[in-house]
N, C-alpha and C positions, 0 to 999 in steps of 0.2 A: 383503498388498499392499506394506507397508513393507519386508518382508524381500526381496520381489522387486525392489523399487527399489534397495535396498542391493546386492543381488547383481548387478543390472544395472550399477550404477555401477562395481562392482569389475571386472566383465567389460570394460567400456569402458576403464577405467584400464589393465588388463593388456594390452590389444591396441592401444591408441591409437598406440603407437610402431611398429606393424607396417608392413611395406613399403607405402608409399603414394607413388605417382608422380604428380606434378602434370601435367595435360595442358595443351594450348595455350589452353584456354578458362578456366583458372584454378580449375576444380573438381578433384576428386580421383578418380583411378582407383585402385581399392582391391583388396585381397585380403580382409582381415577387419575393416576399419574404414572408415567413410565419414563425411564431414561436409558438410552442405549447408544454407545458409540458417539457421544457428544450431541445427541439429538434427543428431543423431548416430545412427549405427547400427553394430553390430558383431556378429560371429558367431564361434563357436568350436566345434571338434569335441569331442564328449563320447563316452563309452563306448557309449551306446545311441542316439546320434543327434547332434543339434546344439543349441546354445544360441544364440538370437537375441535381441539387445537392440535395441529400437526406441525410441530417444529416451527411455530410462529405464524402459521396460517390457520385461521379459524373459519369454521362453517357451522351453520345451523342445520340440524337434521330433523325434519318433521317427525312427529310420532306416527308410527305405522299401525295398521290394523293388527298385524301379527307382531308381538313384542315379547321380549324377555324382561323379567324383573329380578335382577340379582343385586348384590351389594356393590357391583362394579359398573359404574356409568360407562366405562370404556366398552365392556362387553355388550351392554344394552345399546349403546350408541352405534357400535359397529354392526350389530344385527339389524338395526334400523337402516344404516347406510347401505348394507347389502341389498335390502329391498328397494331403496331409492334408486340404486344403480341398476338393479334388475329392471325396474320400470324404464330407465334410460336406455336399456338394451332392446326394448321392444320397438318394432318398426313395421311399416307397411310396405317398404321397398328396400331392396338391397342394392349396394353399389360396390363395384370392384373394377379397377382399371383393366383387368384381363378378361372381363365378361361384358358382353353386350356393348362393347366400345365405351365402357364406363357409364352407360346410361342406366337408370333405375330398372330393377327387375321386381315385379310385384311379389311380395311374400309377407304375410302377416305373421311374423316369427321373431326369434331372437337373433340379434347380430353378435358377432364374436367379440368385438371391442371397439373402443373409440377409433383406433387406427385400423381396425379390421371390420368394416361395415358390411360383412358378407356372412354366409353360413358355411362353416367348414365342418366336415364330417366328425373328426375325432373331438374337436373342441366342443361341439354341440352335444355329442354323446356323453362325454365325461361330465359336462355341466348338468345335463338332465339327470344322469345317474346320481350325482352328488346333491342335487337340491331343487332344480327347476321343475322336475316331474311333479312334486307336490305343490310347488309355488304357483305354477300355471300349466296344468296338464294339457289343455287344448292347444296353447301356443307351442308347447314342447312337441306335441304330435305334428303340428304343421311344420315346425323346424326340421324334424327328422324326415318328414315326408319329402321335403325339398331335396334331400340327398338320396332319394331313390330314383331309379330310371329304368325305362325299357330300352330296347335296342332299335336304332334308326335304320340299320342296314339289313335288308331282308335276307341276304345270304349269310349273315353272321349268326352265331349262336344266340337264340332268343331267350328271354327271361326277364325277371325283375331283379335288378342288382343294386347293391349299395355302391355309391360313387366313391372311388378312391380319388381324393383331390389331386391337383397338380403337385408334382413332387420329383424326387431324385430320379434322374435319368429318364424322365417321361412318365412318372407315376407307376401304377400297377403294371406288372408284378414285381417291381423293385420295392416299392412301398406296398405293404399288404395288411395294414392294420385297420382297414375299413370295417372289419367285423366289430370294432368298438361300438359301432352304431347300435348293436343289439344290447349292450349294457344299458343304454338309455331306453331303448324300446321296451325292455322287459318290465320297466316301471310303469308302463302305460297301457297294458294289455286288457284293462277292464272295458275298453271300447272295442266291440266286436269287429267292426269294419277295419280298425287299425290293426287288431290282432291278426285278422285273416291276411291282411297285406304284409304284415311282419313275417308271418309264416311262409308266405310265398317267396319273399325276398331272402329269408333265411335258407330255405331249401336251395334256391337257385345260386345264391352267393357261395354257399358251402360247396356245392357241386362244382362250381367253376374254380374255386380255390383248390379243391382236391385234384382237379385235372391239371392245373398249371403251376401250382405252388407246393403241393405236398410231395415230400421226399420219402418214398416207401422204405428206403434203406435206413434212414435215420428215424423215421416215424414222426417227423416234425414238418412244420410249414416254413418255407423259406421267406425271406424278406426283412425289411428294415425294422428297427426298434420302433415301438409305438411312440409317437410325439417327438422322439429324439431324431429329427429328420434333417438336421443340418450337417450332413456328412462329416466334414473334417472337425466338427465340434466334438464328436463322440467316437467316430471311427478313425482309423489311421489317417494321417494328414494327406497321404497320397490318394485317398478316395475322393478328394476334391476334384480330381481330373479323371477318375475312373471309378464308376459305381458298380462294376460287375461283381466285385467282392461282396458288396452289400446285397445284391440280388441273389447271390448263391449262399449267403450266410443264414443263420437261424437266430432269431431273437426271442428272448425269454418272454417279454411282454406280449409280443404279437402271437406267440403260441398259446399263452394263457388266454388271450382273447378268443382264439379259435376254440380252445377247450370250453370256455363259457358259452360260446355260440353252439357248440355241439350238445352241451347239456341242455340248453334252452330248446334246441331242436328236438331232443328226445322227449322232453316234457310236453311240448306242444304237439308233437306227433302222437304221443300216447293219449292226450286229451281228445284228439280227433280220430282215434282208432286207426291211425296210419301205421301200417306194418313196418315203416321205416324206423320206428322208435327204437327197436332193438339194435339196428345197425348204427344209429347215431350214438346210442349208449355204449356200444362196444368200441366205436371209434374214439369216443371221449375217454373211456377207461385206458385205452392203449396210449392215447396222447398224454394223459396225466402221468403215466409211468415213464414215458420217454422224456418228458420235461424234467421230472424229478431226477432222472438218471443222467441226462446229457448236460444239464446246466449246473448241477451242484458241484462245487469245488471244495472238497473235504479239507484240503490244507488251509483254506481261507475261512471256511465256515460260512460261505456266501454263495448265492446263485449268481452265475455270470450273466452279464447283460446280453451277450451274444457269443456265438461260436462261429468259426469259419466254415468255409465250404467243406464238402466231403473229403476233398484232397488238400485241405488247409488246416490251420491251427485249431485244435479243439480245446485248448486251455488258454484263455485270454484274460488278461488283468483288466477287466472292465465290468463294473457293477452299476446297476441303476435302481433307484428307490421305487419307481413306479412298477417295474417288473417284479421286484421282490414283494411289494405290497399286494399287487394283484394275485401273485402266486399264493400268498398266505390266505387271502380272502377267498380264493377258489379252492382251498384245502388241497393244494398240490402237495405240500410237504406234510409229513406226520408232525404232531404238535411239538416234539422236542426239536426237530430240525427247523421248524418255523420260528420257534423262540430264538434259536441260535442265529438264524439268518437275520432277524431284525436286530438282535442285540449286537451283532458283529458289524452292522452297517454303520460307518462313522458319521458323526455329527459335529456341529460347531455351535457356539452359543447362540447365534442368530437363527439356527435351524439346520435342517438336513439337506445336503446337496442332492440334486437329482441324479448326478453321476459321481462316481469315485473310482479311482483317483482322478484328479483334475489334470489338465494339460497346459504346460507353459506356452505352447505354440498355437493356442487358439484363444480368441477373444471371449469375453464374458457374455454368455447367453444361456445355453444349456450348460456349458462349461463354467465352473465356479459360480453356480447359481442355485437359489432356492425358488421353487415354483409352488405357490400355495395349493394348487389343485393336487399336486403330487403329495404335498404334506398332508392334505386331507385324506388321501388313501392310506398314507402311513399311519395317520391317526386311527382310521378304521381298523387297520391291521393290528395296531397296539391294543385297541379295545378288544379285539377278538382274542388276543393272547393274554389279557389282563395285565398288561405291562404298564403300570402306573407312571413310571418315569417317562416313558415314551409318549404316553397320552398327554401328560402335562407339557412336555417339550414341544410336540408338534402343534398342540392347541395354542400355546403361547406364541409360537413362531408365526402362525396364521394371523393371530390378533395383532401382534407387534408390527408386522409389515404394513398392514392397512392403517393402523393407528399413526405410525410415524410418517407415512406418505400421504395420508388423507384420502386414499382411494384404494380399491382392490386392484392393484397393479398386477401385471402378469408375472413378473419375476423380480428377484432381488439378488444383489451380489452376496456371495456366501459369507464373507467375513464381516462386512459392515452392515448387511441388511439394507443397503441403500438401493434406490432405483437407478442410480448411475454412479460409476466410479471411474475416475480418470487413471488410465494405466497405459499411456501411449497408444500404440496400435492395437493393444489388447483391451482398450476401454470398453465399458459396457455396463449393463446389458445393451447389446448392439441395437436391439429393437425392444421397446417396452411400451405398454399401453395402459393407461388408467381404465377403470371400469371394464376390466377384461372378464368375459363371461364365466370362464371356469374358475377364476379367482373369486368372483361373486358367489358362485355355487359352493366353493370351498368354505367361505365364511358362513353361509347358511348352514352347511353341514357341521361345521365346527361347533355351532351353538345348539342346533336342534338335536343332532345325534351325539356330538362330542361332549356336550355338557349335560343335556337332558335325556340322552339315550333313546330318542325317538327314531324308529326306523319302520315306516309303514304303520302297521297296527301294534307293533311291539314297543314297549317302553322298558329299556334295560340300561339305566344309567350306570356308569362306571367312573366315578369322580375320584381322582387321586386325593388323598387326605391333604397333601401339600397345597392343593388349590382351594381348600375350604375357606381360609381367611379371605382370599380374593373374591370368591363367589358368594359366600354367606355373610362374611363380616360378623356383625352382632345379631344377624337375623337367624331365625330358626327354620325359615323356608325360603325357597326361590320358586318363581313361576314362569311358565311359558304359555303364552296365549296364541294358539293357532286358529285357523279358520274353522276347524271342526272340533277342537278340543282345548280345554284349559287344563294344564298339567301343573301340579304342585309337588315339589320334592322337599321332604321334611328331614332336617339334619338329625342324626342320632345324638343322644346325650353324650356318648363316649366313643372314641375311636383312637387307634394307634396311628402314628405319623406315616408308617409305611403301608397302611391299608388302603383299600379301595372302598368307597361308599357305593353300595349296590342296592337294587330294589329289594325291599322286604315286603311287608304287607301292603297290598295295593287295593284301594277302594275306588270303585267307579260308580258315579251317579250321573246319568245322562252324559253330557259332554265334559263333565268334571272328573278328573282323575287325580287322586291323591296317593302319593307313593311315600311310604315311610322308609327312608334309607337305613341300611344297617351296615355295620363295619365287617368287611370280609378280608381275610388274610390273602395276600398275593405274594408269589415268589418274587423277591426283588431282582430286577435286571438292570445293571448299571448301564448308563449311556457311554458310548465309546468316543470320548473326547481325545484330543492330542494325537490324532492319526497324522501320518505324513500326508501332506495335501497333494503333492504333484508326483506323477509317474515320470520315469526317465523319458527323454525324447525318443521318438521312434527312429530307428536307424534306417538307412537306405543302402542297398547293395547294388552294384552294377553287375548284371548277370555274366558278362564276358570276363570280368576281372573283379571279383568280389572285394570290396573295400569299404571302409567307414567313411561316410560322406558328410556327416553333420558336425564333426568336431567335438562331440560329447565325450566325457571322460569315464562314463560308466562302461563296464565290460559288455562285450557283444557276444551273444549266444547264437550259434547256428543250429537250426532245426532241420532235420530231414525226415519227412513223413511222420512228424509228431514226436521225434526223439532227438535229444540234443546230441550233436556230433562234434562240436568244437566250441571253445570259448576263447575269445581274444581280449586281453586286458591292455588298454592303452598305457604306454609308458613301460611296458615290460620288455624283456629281451626277445620275446616271441614275435617274430615277423609274420604278418598276415599276408602271405604271398598267394596262397590258394587254399581252397577247401576241397580235399580229394574225395570224390564220390565214385564208387564202382558203377560202371555202366551195365545195368541189368537188361537194357532194352525196353523195360516196362516204365510206366510213368513214375517219376519221383518228384516230390515237391520240396523246395528249399525256401526257408525264410529266416529272418533274424529278429532278435529282440535284444533290448538292453536290460541289464539287471542292476538296480541300485545296490551297491555293496553293503550299505548300512541297513536299509529297511528291507532289502530283498524284494522290493516291488519291481515288477517287470513292466517294460514299455509295451505299447501296442505293437503288433507284428509289422515288420517291413513288407514290401511287395513280395508276392509269391513268385518264385522262379520255378517253372516246370521243365523237367528234364526227361528225356526218353527218345526212342526211335520213332519219329513222326512220319506219317505218310500224308501228303497233301493231295487232295482230290478236287479237281476243278471241272470246268466244262458246263454244258447245258444241263438243266434238270430234266428228268431224273439222272443222277450221277451214279456211277458204278465203281466198285473197288473189290479186289479179291484178297483176303487175308492169307498170310503165310503160316499161321498157327491157330490152333483152337484157343478159345477163351473169351474173356471179357475185354472190351475195348471202351475207350472214352473218345468222344469226338467233340469238336467245337467248330463253329462256322466263322470264318473271317468275315468282317463286315465294317461298314461305316454307317452310322445313323445321323444324318445332318438335319433332322426334322425339328430339332429344338435344342435349347441349351442343356448343359449337363445337370442343372439344378432344378428344372421345372418342366412343365408341359404334360401332355397326355399321350405321347406318340412313341413310347418304348415299342420297338418292333417285337411282336410275339408270334412265333410260328410253331407248327407241329411238324416234326421230322418223322416221316414214315420210313421204317427200315425193314427191308425184305432180304434176308440172307438165306439162300436156298437151303431147304431142309429144316430151317428153324421156324418157330411160330413168328408171325409178323409182330414187329415191335414198333413202338412210337415213343417220342419224348418231346416235351416243349423245349424250344430254344428261345431265350430272351436276349434281345439286343438293345440295351439302353442307349440313350443319346450319347454321342462320343465327341471328343475333341480331336481324335486321330484314329487311324485304323486300329481295330481291336478284334478280339475273339468273343463269341457268344458265350452264354452259360453252357455248361457241359451236359452231355447226354451219354449214358452208358448203354451198351448193347452187347449181345453175345453173338459170336460168329465161329465158323469152322474153317479150317485151312482148306483152300482151294474152292470154296463155295462162294460164288459171286454175291456181293451185297448190292442192293439197289436202294438209293436214298431219294426220297421225294419230299419236297418242301410244300407243306399245305398251310392254308390260311389258319391263323389263330385268332386272338382277340386282344384288344386293349381298350382303354377308357375312351378313346375317340369314337368308338362305335355307339356309345350311350347317347340317347336322345338329349339328355340333360346338357351334353357338351355342344349342342348346336349354338349355345350362347357363348361358348368360349372363343374369345377373339384375341387372346394374348399371343398365341403361337399357332402352329399348324394343328390340324386335327379337330378344328372347331366348326365355325359357320360354313366353311367350304366343303365339309365332309370328312369322313374318317380317313386317317392315314395310318397304315400298319405295314411299313415296308422299310427296306434298307438297301444299301449297295453291297452286294454279296461278293466275297472272295472264295477261297478254297475251303473245303472241309479238312480239318486237321485231325488225324486219327492216330491214337497211340495205344498200345496194349496196357491193360491194367495189371497190377501185380497179382 
């Protein structure tokens, strides 16, 4: 180890004077040496490969079959390192303490990371979409196939479904981003058997999500943000103990994934002469319009990460880079709005945070962090928009993180770019793993598509002129050697500093492709530095006597059904004794936020308090109740679900409530009952009734992830090897008129 450190120091000393060009943000664009936040990295070409020093620790990286040849040994070494680490992620057997009692499970596939030697749906899907599909298509198919399952219970709804992994409140349908699977699968459809299986899973999974997750009133799919699945990290802190808010909310990223799945379904159905193609296309078009309308926040020029339940807050100060990038890549916004959304998303010198604003009351993980795979999607979005500044920024962020840490780590602290920062109980990233699969894929994509512009059969480079010194140096051309092609990019003789270098004349001879770059004007879009980092703390109110509970000095705003009704300013003469609300008899929803008086940033919402004239209906099933007035009603079912912890498992209770109100058409709605830490109420169902006409309520079997055959191997909690569990301890039905 001492010898390695000495060698590393010598390496740094020998290359520290190499061509380094300072950029406008004060850090360094480099060829073979970088310095950032008192850390250094360097690389050099050796006879058999590369030597990479990462802040005093050196390693030799063997030359790989696929390689880049640029003026930057760091770029070339990191591309080789990604391939070495991808090889390290290959396995014949998976292990996880929550499956098969920790014993190996046969699977010739990719594992998620050094600390995650298993296959997880979203990690694998994003990784395959970003780069593993072309690196090892056969293994990628096997990896995805491991996350498909039929149903082990004959009485349950049959089909071939994508597995939603263990998660918040007992998994699906609190977490609903399993359709990310199809982002990866769409890259691998040249295999007919796999394509047919994909189409079957696509039809069945979309049908199931439409039944249990789709909200016809909003035109959106409910459920948690994709990948941002550590509740209190990104949702209000009180969701740590109650995830019903998450189950009833709508997430930008998860809805974009459903949109992409519907578009793929339409394409695959049309290719198979399936009449369902038109329906899928219509549903996709409607969903696209709903996403653009519901999530766009005009006063911020950003897409919100999520919005609340139908009777909750629809304007939330929460934004995330993955959702924004996926929306842009899916053509959800018109071009002008897309450019505005990316330009307005804040960034820091080390890179772009996966969420903004950050939260003081949460540790570093998703909060206050850069995740390279998300940066890779932001890089793709920037390329789509010809945003040269953002292309350079996200590309350098991906490269810098791996260079300084010596591996493709999962995440980095936002300000320092380090793999760990001490900050008391907020230290983190709380969990971090080297050789993380989607970070490996991000590096592959950063070089193959980010630098050379290769995406499938297309070669469309978009190199910011500011990166030419790093990538070309004194060279006239750079090269990429892939398994099926050798690509050469030739530098133009003249270009302006604000321009992009794009493909001009392209010559193809066999597997050799030669692209003459040309200078293209691009509309400059400045990066948004110097944003306020933290949101105000989330307030809490006590329903019986509203008051401020956390001692913050930011003003508190009270919201009633989405409209502000009162603001209380600490230290003022105004005494907060009560918030007066007229009793209409119908449902009213009250919550609070804090507002920073300087930045005007708003906190996440406090707990929702629901007011109205409620009827409680108990007894044996079926239960009956007679309304006293015509109209729409909301109901929730009291329950406790003790079948797993609040943060994991596969046993969220999911039932269908059949509603028969005499004279009305029969109605039904799903009721979701996540794992609980105390008595709670289910998700809401709305129905129509007439005064004096008795309504009968019947609770019918639904579906959860414990019904999947794949979860026979789940041994971490209930719902696994001993059979499906889809139940709860039921209380009364709580019914209230809707306005």
